[in-house]
N, C-alpha and C positions, 0 to 999 in steps of 0.2 A: 710273512708269517714264519715263525720258527717251526721246527719239526713237530713239537707238541701241539701247537695251535693248528697246524695243517692236518694232523691226524684227527684232532677233535672236529675240525670242519668236515672231514670225510665221514666220520662216524655219525655225526648229527645229520648230515645230508643223507646218509644211507638209511637212517631211521625214518626220516620223512619220506624218502623215495619208496622204500619197501612198504610202508604203511599205505601209500597211494597206489602203487603199481604191482605189488606182490614180490615174492622171492624168486620168481621165474624170469624176471627181467634180466637183460644183459648188462654186463659191467660197463660197456661203452655208453649205454643209455643212462646208467646211474651217474657216470662221470660227467656226461654232458649236462645232466640236471643239476649237479653240484657246481659245475663251472670249472672243472679241472680236467686234465687229460686222463685217459684210462691207464696210461703208463704210470702216472703219479699214484693212482689208486693202488696199483699192483706193487708199487714201491713200499707202501705201508702194509698192504694186505696181499700176500703172494697168491692167494686163491680166493675165490668168491666165498667158499665155506669159512675161511678165516674171518672174513668180514661179517658173515652171518653169525658166527660164534661171538664176535665182539658185540654185535647188536643184541644178541641174547643176554650177554652179561650186563649190558647197559639197561635194557628195557625190562628184563624179567628178574634176573638175579639181583640187580641193583635196587629193585623195589621191594624185595623180600625183607620183612621186618622180624628179626628174632624175637622181639617183644610180643609178637602174636602168640608164639608158643608159650611164653611166660604167662600171658594173660589166660590162655586156656588151661594152663596147669595150676592156676591160683585157686586153691581150695577154699579160700575165704569168700569167694563170690559165688552167688547162685548161678545155675546153668543158663537161665534165660538172659541174665545180665551179661554174662561172658560172651554168649553167642551174638547178642545184639551189638555189643561194643566191638567185637571182632569184625563182624560183617560190615558195620558202618565204616570202619577204618580200611578194611580190605577194599570195599567199593571205592572209597575216596582215593585209594592208592593205585588200583589197577584199571579202573574203568576210564581209560583215556583212549583217544583215537589211535595212537601208535600201538599201545598194548593190545587192544582188541583186534585191530585189523591185521597186525603182523601175526598174531596167534592164529587167526582164521586162515590167512594166506598160507601159513606153514602147514596147517592141517590139510590144505588142498594140494600141497606139493609133496615135499619129502618128509614132512613131520619131524624134522630134526629139532625144531624148537618146541613143538607141542609135546613130543615124547619126553624131553627133558623137564619141561615145566610140570606136566602131569605126574611125572615120576617124583618130583619134589613134593607136590601136593599129596601123593600117595604115601610118601615116607614121613612127612613132617606135619601134615595138617589133618587129613582125613581120619587117621587113627585117633587123634585127640578129639575130634568132633564126635566120632562114634562113642568113644569112652564117656564123654560128657552127656551124650544122649542117653546112654545106658544108666548113667548116674541119675539123670532126671527121672527115669521111669523105675528106679529102684533095682536095677540089674547090676550085679557085681561080676558077671561073667567076663573072662578075658579071652573067650573063644574068638576065633577069626570072624571078621565081619560077615554077616549073612547077606544074601542077595537082597532081601527086603530092606535091611538096614542101609545097605549101600545105595539102592535106588531111591529110597526116601531122602537120603542125604543129598544125592545128586539133584533131586528136585529143588531143594533149598539152594544149594550152591549154584546150580545152573540158572535158577530163577534170578538170583542176584546178577549173574553175568549177562543174562538176557537183556537187561536194560542197556548194557553197552552195545550189544548187537543191534538193538532197535535204533539206537542213536547214531552209531558210527558205521554200520554196514547197511541197514535198511533205510537209514535217513528218516526215521519216524520218531516223533515225540512219544514218550512213554505215556503221556496224558495231556489233554488240551491245557491243563493248568501248569504244565511244564515243571513238575517237581524235580529236584536234583536227583541224580542217580544214587547218591549216598544219603537220601532223606531218611533220617533215623526212624520216623514213624512208619514208613513203608517197609523198611527192613525189620522193624520190630514186629509188624504184622506177619511177615514171612516166617520169622523165627517162631512166633507163638503158634502159628498154624502147623509148622513142622513138628514142634514139640508135642502139640496136642495129638497129631497123627501118630507119633512114635509110641504113644501109650497103647495103641492097638496091636503093637508087635508082640512077639512071644513074651509070656509072663516072666517076671524077674527070676533069674537063675536058670532059665531053661533054654538059653540061646545055644543053638547048635551050629558048628562050622559048616560052611558050604564046601562041596567037594572040589570045585575048581578054585584056583587062586583068585581072590577078590582083588580088584584094582586098587582098593584102599588099603 
């Protein structure tokens, strides 16, 4: 193998290894699983954190689609259509064994991956979803996301992700009929329930900011 191929072998092996054994595993164990020496791994990645950072770029940053933001910003589409289209594609993109398990393992250790990924969600995704939800219920306020708005959104977003937890962490089918994690009918049901519940929030134009900084 040339250098590029060898580096790719290490990165792909690390993704598979971390998804199976977690981020706390030793580099010697990782190297043995890949079939190379730990000295060779350190040749390409001087520290374990450097390898973890590369895995983050491959598994998380590499799957982020800028067109998601364009979809949510498209004023020609109604809110329900936008949210359903977004979450179907989001589920199709991120609900993989590697993505789900590495994210969970990171949350159980140093959170270096979870903090970066949730920071990205908080900067580029959640504000758009809150804005569209307010649009759906006729609210034009640009105030900071309230605690109720945030938690209602987390119910939708977390509900979609929970399918991946059941499949790749708990080893449970989401239903005996084995629907796909990105089943558009199931996601549409979630979105409609979420939007219906949002109507019960503060009336249009009366949204007040929370005192503490919202994660979204």
